[in-house]
C-alpha positions in Angstrom: 25.7 96.1 146.2 29.2 95.1 147.3 29.5 93.0 144.1 28.6 96.0 142.0 31.1 98.2 143.8 33.8 95.7 143.3 33.0 95.4 139.6 33.1 99.1 139.3 36.5 99.4 140.9 37.7 96.5 138.7 36.6 98.3 135.6 38.4 101.5 136.7 41.5 99.5 137.5 41.5 97.9 134.1 41.1 101.2 132.3 43.9 102.7 134.4 46.1 99.8 133.5 45.3 100.1 129.8 45.9 103.8 129.9 49.3 103.1 131.5 50.2 100.5 128.9 49.1 102.8 126.1 51.1 105.6 127.5 54.2 103.3 127.8 53.7 102.1 124.2 53.4 105.6 122.9 56.5 106.6 124.8 58.4 103.6 123.3 57.2 104.5 119.8 58.2 108.1 120.2 61.6 107.2 121.6 62.1 104.7 118.7 61.1 107.3 116.1 63.6 109.8 117.6 66.3 107.2 117.5 65.7 106.4 113.9 65.5 110.0 113.0 68.9 110.6 114.6 70.4 107.6 112.8 69.1 108.9 109.5 70.4 112.4 110.1 73.9 111.1 111.0 74.0 108.8 108.0 72.8 111.5 105.7 75.5 113.9 107.0 78.3 111.2 106.7 77.2 109.9 103.3 79.8 111.9 101.4 81.9 110.0 98.8 84.8 111.1 96.7 82.7 110.9 93.6 85.0 113.0 91.3 88.4 111.9 89.8 91.4 113.0 91.8 93.8 113.0 88.9 94.0 113.1 85.1 94.4 109.4 84.8 91.2 108.7 86.6 89.4 111.4 84.7 90.6 109.9 81.4 89.5 106.4 82.5 86.0 107.8 83.0 85.8 108.0 79.2 87.3 104.7 78.4 86.2 102.4 81.3 82.4 102.3 81.3 82.1 100.3 84.6 84.3 102.8 86.4 82.2 105.7 85.0 78.9 104.1 86.1 80.3 103.4 89.6 81.4 107.0 90.1 78.1 108.3 88.8 76.2 106.2 91.4 78.5 107.5 94.1 77.5 111.1 93.1 73.7 110.3 93.4 73.0 110.9 97.1 69.7 109.5 98.5 67.5 112.1 100.1 64.2 111.1 101.8 64.3 108.0 103.9 66.7 105.4 105.3 65.1 103.0 102.8 66.5 105.1 99.9 70.0 104.7 101.4 69.5 100.9 101.7 68.5 100.7 98.1 71.5 102.9 97.0 73.9 100.6 98.9 72.6 97.6 97.0 73.1 99.4 93.6 76.7 100.4 94.6 77.4 96.8 95.6 76.4 95.7 92.1 78.3 98.4 90.3 81.5 97.9 92.2 81.5 94.1 91.5 81.5 94.9 87.7 84.9 96.6 88.1 86.6 93.3 88.8 85.4 91.8 85.5 86.2 94.7 83.2 89.6 96.0 84.1 91.4 97.6 81.1 94.5 95.9 79.9 96.7 98.8 80.9 95.5 98.5 84.5 95.2 94.7 84.7 97.9 94.3 87.3 98.1 92.6 90.8 98.3 96.1 92.4 95.1 97.3 90.7 93.2 94.0 91.4 94.1 94.1 95.1 92.8 97.6 95.4 89.6 96.8 93.6 89.1 93.8 95.9 89.5 96.0 98.9 87.0 98.5 97.5 84.5 95.7 96.8 84.9 94.5 100.4 84.1 97.9 101.9 81.1 98.6 99.6 79.6 95.2 100.4 80.2 95.9 104.1 78.3 99.1 103.7 75.4 97.2 102.1 75.4 94.7 105.0 75.4 97.2 107.9 72.9 99.6 106.5 70.4 96.8 106.0 70.5 95.5 109.5 67.4 95.7 111.7 69.3 97.7 114.3 71.4 100.1 112.2 74.6 101.5 113.6 75.0 105.0 112.1 78.6 105.2 113.5 79.6 102.0 111.7 78.0 103.1 108.4 79.7 106.5 108.5 83.0 104.8 109.3 82.7 102.5 106.3 81.9 105.4 104.0 85.2 107.0 105.1 87.0 103.7 104.4 85.5 103.5 100.9 86.9 107.0 100.2 90.4 105.8 101.3 90.2 102.8 98.9 89.0 105.1 96.1 92.0 107.4 96.5 94.4 104.4 96.7 93.0 102.9 93.5 93.2 106.1 91.5 96.7 106.8 92.7 97.8 103.4 91.6 96.2 103.9 88.2 98.1 107.2 87.9 101.4 105.5 88.9 101.0 103.0 86.1 100.3 105.7 83.5 103.3 107.8 84.6 105.6 104.8 84.6 104.6 104.0 81.0 105.7 107.6 80.0 109.3 107.3 81.3 111.7 106.8 78.4 114.3 104.1 78.4 117.8 105.1 79.6 120.6 105.5 77.1 121.7 102.1 75.8 118.8 100.2 77.4 116.9 99.8 74.2 120.1 98.6 72.4 120.8 96.1 75.2 117.3 94.8 75.0 117.5 94.4 71.2 120.9 92.6 71.6 119.3 90.1 74.0 116.4 89.5 71.6 118.7 89.1 68.6 121.0 86.7 70.5 118.0 84.6 71.6 116.8 84.3 68.0 120.2 83.3 66.7 120.5 80.3 68.9 119.6 77.2 66.8 117.0 74.8 68.1 119.2 71.7 67.3 122.6 70.6 68.6 125.2 71.4 65.8 128.6 69.7 65.7 131.0 72.3 67.0 134.7 72.1 68.2 134.6 70.8 71.7 131.2 69.2 71.3 131.1 65.7 73.0 129.7 64.3 69.8 133.1 64.6 68.0 135.4 64.1 71.1 136.6 67.7 70.8 138.6 67.1 67.6 138.6 69.6 64.7 136.6 68.6 61.7 139.6 67.5 59.6 140.5 64.9 62.3 137.2 63.2 62.4 137.3 59.4 62.2 137.0 58.4 58.5 134.7 55.7 57.4 136.5 52.5 56.6 139.3 53.0 59.0 139.2 49.7 61.0 141.5 51.0 63.6 139.3 53.8 64.4 142.4 56.1 64.3 141.8 59.6 63.3 143.4 60.4 59.9 143.6 63.8 58.2 141.4 64.3 55.3 143.0 63.9 51.9 143.1 67.5 50.6 143.6 66.3 47.0 140.9 63.8 45.9 143.0 62.7 42.8 145.8 61.3 45.0 145.4 57.9 46.7 
């Protein structure tokens, strides 16, 4: 009888323990779900990119620079349903932004533009890294989105500076001076001609060059009249 009673209490104790474990597990799952929902809500709210051109130069480049257009179009397509959608979008953006570095138009192929594209690439890849972590930091993701916007503005402003600078006409006389330098450079012969003062003729004028056959090596004037001895 005592054994049966002990077994009965043991069964009750095990059920009570299992119920407690289940309740704890359910509580942990509920807390984790709420945390993920909050992270998703914050990321969704902070996922706002400057996906439209900020000046005429950038707007014109949309038409002539396909990779720039594709990147901006991807920025404008905001994920909607789950955090997985945002993770997939970040990978697409990372691929699109990398294409900018290998397709820069000749007009914008300058160190200033390249440095800004490199900074933009770094930020987009950081976004892809942080949003795909197991433990996602929504604050970090939202901060990187803001930094990407800063790099987007910086890049477009630099593009506009290059275009505006190309429109500035040369000052009066600048074009003539430039042409003079070019003409002077072209006029310089490639050889080493004999000129007065050239070390090759000891600085003597041409009429006092040493004549062949003069054993003394003394400079004699040229005979102006070939008929006279």
